C-alpha positions as CSV (number, residue, x, y, z in Angstrom):
1,M,0.0,0.0,0.0
2,N,1.4,3.3,-0.9
3,E,1.2,6.4,1.3
4,E,-1.6,8.0,-0.8
5,F,-3.9,5.0,-0.3
6,Y,-3.0,4.9,3.4
7,N,-3.9,8.5,3.9
8,M,-7.1,8.2,2.0
9,A,-8.1,5.1,4.1
10,M,-7.3,6.9,7.3
11,D,-9.3,10.0,6.2
12,L,-12.3,7.8,5.3
13,S,-12.2,5.8,8.4
14,T,-12.1,9.0,10.5
15,R,-15.1,10.3,8.7
16,V,-17.0,7.0,9.2
17,G,-16.1,7.1,12.9
18,R,-17.4,10.7,13.3
19,L,-20.6,9.8,11.5
20,L,-21.2,6.8,13.8
21,G,-20.5,9.0,16.8
22,T,-23.0,11.5,15.6
23,I,-25.6,8.8,15.0
24,G,-24.9,7.3,18.4
25,A,-25.5,10.7,20.0
26,I,-28.8,11.0,18.2
27,V,-30.1,7.5,19.1
28,K,-28.7,7.0,22.6
29,Y,-30.1,10.1,24.2
30,D,-33.6,11.8,24.2
31,N,-33.9,13.6,20.9
32,P,-37.5,14.6,20.3
33,G,-36.6,16.4,17.1
34,V,-36.1,13.1,15.3
35,D,-39.3,11.3,14.2
36,N,-39.8,7.6,15.0
37,F,-39.2,6.3,11.5
38,T,-35.8,8.1,11.2
39,F,-34.9,7.1,14.8
40,G,-35.7,3.5,13.9
41,Q,-33.5,3.5,10.8
42,L,-30.6,5.2,12.5
43,A,-30.9,3.0,15.6
44,K,-30.8,-0.2,13.5
45,T,-27.8,0.9,11.6
46,Y,-26.0,2.0,14.8
47,I,-26.7,-1.3,16.5
48,E,-25.3,-3.2,13.5
49,C,-22.1,-1.2,13.6
50,T,-21.3,-1.1,17.3
51,T,-20.1,-3.9,19.7
52,D,-20.4,-1.9,22.9
53,Q,-23.3,-3.5,24.9
54,N,-23.7,-0.3,27.0
55,D,-24.4,1.7,23.8
56,I,-26.8,-1.0,22.5
57,D,-28.6,-0.9,25.8
58,A,-28.9,2.9,25.7
59,V,-30.4,2.7,22.2
60,M,-32.9,0.0,23.3
61,V,-34.0,2.2,26.3
62,Q,-34.7,5.1,23.9
63,A,-36.5,2.7,21.5
64,N,-38.7,1.5,24.4
65,K,-39.5,5.1,25.4
66,R,-40.6,5.8,21.9
67,G,-42.4,2.6,21.4
68,V,-40.2,1.7,18.4
69,T,-39.5,-1.9,17.6
70,L,-36.0,-2.5,16.3
71,S,-36.3,-6.1,15.2
């Protein structure tokens, strides 16, 4: 792998990490500005991409509060 590809890969992985962090903040905490459909789509995506059980539990708590089924 040359340096250009390495730098591109690092940049893209940083962007993905920031995006997942933003999605996590939206779905793990009370965010009444997000409708239930959007919440459900973001939450499903976030749960598929994280391995932290505490984060998954926080998303499930918010889903239960909203009455959204994530299965």
